[in-house]
C-alpha positions as CSV (number, residue, x, y, z in Angstrom):
1,M,-40.4,2.2,20.4
2,T,-39.4,4.5,17.5
3,N,-36.5,5.9,19.5
4,M,-35.3,2.4,20.2
5,N,-35.5,1.5,16.5
6,L,-33.4,4.5,15.6
7,I,-30.8,3.7,18.2
8,N,-30.6,0.1,16.8
9,W,-30.1,1.5,13.3
10,F,-27.5,4.1,14.4
11,R,-25.3,1.4,15.9
12,F,-24.6,0.3,12.3
13,A,-22.9,3.7,11.7
14,S,-19.7,2.2,13.2
15,P,-17.4,0.0,11.1
16,Q,-17.3,-2.6,13.8
17,S,-21.1,-3.1,13.7
18,F,-21.6,-2.7,9.9
19,Y,-18.8,-5.1,8.9
20,P,-20.7,-8.3,9.8
21,L,-24.0,-6.9,8.4
22,A,-22.3,-6.2,5.1
23,G,-20.9,-9.7,5.1
24,K,-24.5,-11.1,5.4
25,L,-25.8,-8.8,2.7
26,V,-23.2,-9.5,0.0
27,P,-24.4,-13.1,-0.9
28,L,-28.0,-11.8,-1.1
29,F,-27.2,-9.0,-3.5
30,W,-24.9,-11.3,-5.6
31,T,-27.8,-13.8,-5.9
32,L,-30.2,-11.0,-6.9
33,A,-27.7,-9.7,-9.4
34,L,-27.4,-13.1,-11.1
35,L,-31.1,-13.7,-11.2
36,F,-32.0,-10.3,-12.6
37,G,-29.0,-10.5,-14.9
38,A,-30.0,-13.9,-16.4
39,A,-33.6,-12.8,-16.8
40,G,-32.7,-9.4,-18.2
41,L,-30.2,-10.9,-20.8
42,W,-32.8,-13.5,-21.9
43,V,-35.6,-10.9,-22.4
44,S,-33.2,-8.3,-24.0
45,F,-31.5,-10.6,-26.5
46,F,-34.0,-13.4,-27.1
47,V,-37.5,-12.1,-26.4
48,A,-37.4,-8.4,-27.3
49,P,-38.2,-7.8,-31.0
50,T,-35.8,-6.3,-33.5
51,D,-36.0,-2.6,-33.7
52,A,-37.6,-1.3,-37.0
53,Q,-35.0,1.4,-37.5
54,Q,-31.8,0.3,-35.8
55,G,-32.1,-3.5,-36.4
56,E,-30.3,-5.9,-34.0
57,G,-27.6,-3.3,-33.2
58,Y,-30.0,-1.5,-30.8
59,R,-29.6,-4.3,-28.3
60,I,-26.5,-2.7,-26.9
61,I,-28.8,-0.3,-25.1
62,F,-29.7,-3.0,-22.6
63,V,-26.2,-2.7,-21.3
64,H,-25.5,0.9,-22.3
65,V,-28.5,2.6,-20.7
66,P,-28.3,0.8,-17.2
67,A,-24.6,1.5,-17.1
68,S,-25.2,5.1,-17.8
69,W,-27.9,5.3,-15.2
70,M,-25.7,3.7,-12.6
71,S,-22.7,5.9,-13.4
72,M,-24.8,8.9,-12.4
73,I,-26.6,7.3,-9.4
74,I,-23.4,6.0,-7.9
75,Y,-21.8,9.4,-8.2
76,L,-24.6,11.0,-6.4
77,A,-24.4,8.3,-3.7
78,M,-20.6,8.8,-3.5
79,A,-20.9,12.5,-3.1
80,F,-23.6,12.1,-0.5
81,W,-21.5,9.8,1.7
82,A,-18.4,11.9,1.1
83,G,-20.3,15.1,2.1
84,L,-21.7,13.4,5.1
85,G,-18.3,12.3,6.2
86,L,-16.9,15.8,5.7
87,A,-19.8,17.4,7.7
88,L,-20.1,14.9,10.5
89,N,-16.5,13.4,10.5
90,T,-18.0,9.9,10.4
91,R,-15.5,7.2,9.4
92,L,-18.0,4.8,7.8
93,S,-19.4,7.5,5.5
94,S,-16.0,8.3,4.0
95,M,-15.3,4.6,3.6
96,M,-18.6,4.2,1.8
97,A,-17.6,7.0,-0.7
98,Q,-14.2,5.3,-1.3
99,A,-15.9,1.9,-1.8
100,L,-18.3,3.3,-4.4
101,A,-15.8,5.2,-6.6
102,P,-14.3,2.3,-8.5
103,T,-17.7,0.8,-9.3
104,G,-18.9,4.2,-10.5
105,A,-15.8,4.6,-12.7
106,L,-16.5,1.1,-14.1
107,M,-20.1,2.1,-15.0
108,A,-19.0,5.3,-16.6
109,A,-16.3,3.5,-18.7
110,L,-18.8,0.9,-19.7
111,S,-21.3,3.6,-20.7
112,L,-18.7,5.3,-22.9
113,W,-17.5,2.0,-24.4
114,T,-20.9,0.6,-25.3
115,G,-21.9,4.1,-26.5
116,A,-19.1,4.0,-29.0
117,F,-20.2,0.6,-30.2
118,W,-23.7,2.0,-30.6
119,G,-22.6,5.3,-32.1
120,K,-20.6,3.8,-34.9
121,P,-23.5,2.2,-36.9
122,M,-26.0,4.9,-35.9
123,W,-23.9,8.0,-36.4
124,G,-21.0,6.7,-38.5
125,A,-18.4,7.6,-35.9
126,W,-17.0,5.9,-32.7
127,W,-17.0,9.3,-30.9
128,V,-18.4,12.8,-31.4
129,W,-18.1,15.7,-29.1
130,D,-21.8,15.5,-28.2
131,A,-22.9,17.3,-25.0
132,R,-24.0,14.1,-23.3
133,L,-21.0,12.1,-24.4
134,T,-18.6,14.8,-23.3
135,S,-20.3,15.3,-19.9
136,E,-20.2,11.5,-19.4
137,L,-16.5,11.5,-20.1
138,I,-16.1,14.3,-17.6
139,L,-17.9,12.1,-15.1
140,F,-15.4,9.3,-15.7
141,F,-12.5,11.7,-15.1
142,L,-14.2,12.9,-11.9
143,Y,-14.3,9.3,-10.7
144,V,-10.6,8.7,-11.7
145,G,-9.7,12.1,-10.1
146,F,-11.4,11.1,-6.8
147,I,-9.6,7.8,-6.7
148,A,-6.2,9.2,-7.6
149,L,-6.6,12.1,-5.1
150,Q,-7.4,9.8,-2.2
151,S,-4.5,7.4,-3.2
152,A,-2.0,10.3,-3.4
153,I,-2.6,11.4,0.2
154,D,-1.2,9.2,2.9
155,D,-3.3,10.5,5.8
156,P,-6.8,8.9,5.4
157,R,-8.7,11.9,7.1
158,R,-7.0,14.4,4.8
159,A,-7.6,12.2,1.8
160,D,-11.3,11.9,2.7
161,K,-11.7,15.7,3.0
162,A,-9.9,16.4,-0.3
163,G,-12.0,13.7,-2.0
164,A,-15.2,15.0,-0.6
165,I,-14.6,18.5,-1.9
166,L,-13.9,17.2,-5.3
167,A,-17.0,14.9,-5.3
168,L,-19.3,17.7,-4.1
169,I,-18.0,20.1,-6.8
170,G,-18.5,17.4,-9.4
171,V,-22.1,16.9,-8.6
172,V,-23.0,19.8,-10.9
173,N,-22.0,17.6,-13.8
174,V,-24.8,15.0,-13.1
175,P,-27.8,17.2,-14.1
176,I,-25.8,18.4,-17.1
177,I,-25.5,14.8,-18.3
178,Y,-29.2,14.1,-17.7
179,F,-30.6,17.3,-19.2
180,S,-28.0,17.8,-22.0
181,V,-30.3,16.4,-24.7
182,K,-32.9,19.0,-23.8
183,W,-30.6,22.0,-23.2
184,W,-28.5,21.6,-26.4
185,N,-29.0,20.3,-29.9
186,T,-27.2,16.9,-29.7
187,L,-26.9,13.8,-31.7
188,H,-27.8,11.7,-28.7
189,Q,-31.4,10.6,-28.7
190,G,-33.7,11.7,-25.9
191,S,-35.0,9.6,-23.0
192,T,-37.3,6.7,-24.0
193,I,-38.4,6.2,-20.4
194,N,-40.1,9.2,-18.7
195,L,-42.1,9.4,-15.5
196,T,-44.6,11.9,-17.1
197,R,-45.5,9.9,-20.2
198,A,-45.8,6.4,-21.6
199,P,-42.5,4.8,-22.7
200,S,-41.7,5.0,-26.4
201,M,-40.6,1.3,-26.7
202,A,-42.2,-2.1,-26.8
203,H,-43.2,-3.6,-23.5
204,T,-40.7,-6.5,-23.9
205,M,-37.9,-4.0,-24.5
206,L,-38.9,-2.0,-21.5
207,W,-38.9,-5.2,-19.3
208,G,-35.5,-6.1,-20.6
209,M,-34.2,-2.6,-19.8
210,L,-35.7,-2.7,-16.2
211,L,-34.4,-6.2,-15.5
212,M,-30.9,-5.2,-16.6
213,A,-31.1,-2.0,-14.6
214,L,-32.0,-4.1,-11.5
215,A,-29.1,-6.4,-12.2
216,F,-26.7,-3.5,-12.4
217,W,-28.1,-2.1,-9.1
218,M,-27.6,-5.4,-7.3
219,Y,-24.1,-5.9,-8.8
220,S,-23.1,-2.4,-7.8
221,I,-24.3,-2.9,-4.2
222,A,-22.7,-6.3,-3.8
223,V,-19.3,-5.2,-5.2
224,S,-19.3,-2.0,-3.2
225,L,-20.1,-3.8,0.0
226,M,-17.2,-6.3,-0.6
227,R,-14.8,-3.4,-1.3
228,L,-16.2,-1.6,1.8
229,R,-15.3,-4.6,4.0
230,A,-11.8,-4.6,2.6
231,I,-11.4,-0.9,3.3
232,M,-12.7,-1.4,6.9
233,L,-10.1,-4.0,7.6
234,E,-7.3,-1.9,6.1
235,R,-8.2,1.3,7.9
236,E,-9.1,-0.3,11.2
237,R,-6.4,-2.9,11.2
238,H,-4.9,-1.6,14.5
239,T,-8.2,-2.0,16.4
240,E,-9.2,-5.0,18.5
241,W,-12.4,-5.8,16.5
242,V,-10.4,-6.3,13.3
243,K,-7.9,-8.6,15.1
244,H,-10.9,-10.7,16.3
245,A,-12.5,-10.6,12.8
246,L,-9.4,-11.9,11.2
247,E,-8.9,-14.7,13.7
């Protein structure tokens, strides 16, 4: 029974099989994104109390922190799929990496943008060459570099290999972002949510943060699946299954 289940799952490794599954999953993740987003925004901006030190301006963290988390998580996922495609020469894996990159770049840009809005009243400057901010900026450039490199190479297989190498090299930047506040003396505050100790924020603030994080997760999956379906149609346009899918 287990072997049969594995065989059933493995059949989704082909674009032809995964395309209709992705189409069914997209509405589900869009619905979850809207529900979690509405609940998260309500708790974050209308229920959570005003911060004693930062006032109302702290509420930018309900967008900034989830965007920052997702920028790192998506990069790890992109590098994983790119590496899998490089090692096993699987078409769908490389397509997954390509589909994730623009969403990851968006999250990194949103993290930097909201961080600037947060930093101005807190630090008195829109930007400082802080270790975490600088490494997050490097992450954004890695995303842009991955997208530009793949776009510059006409042959998809060569583009996938080149992009995979860049993505795998760039993985080293993710732990630098995460641990930068511990490794260096930075202006950026440390983590308020830690698996080894109780969170240093009010419960309503924590719930707002987690709901927004879930909304960002669902949004990222929905958008990436939509983009993946478009990439499948583009790359497989000469195959019979695409001709049937477009009929």
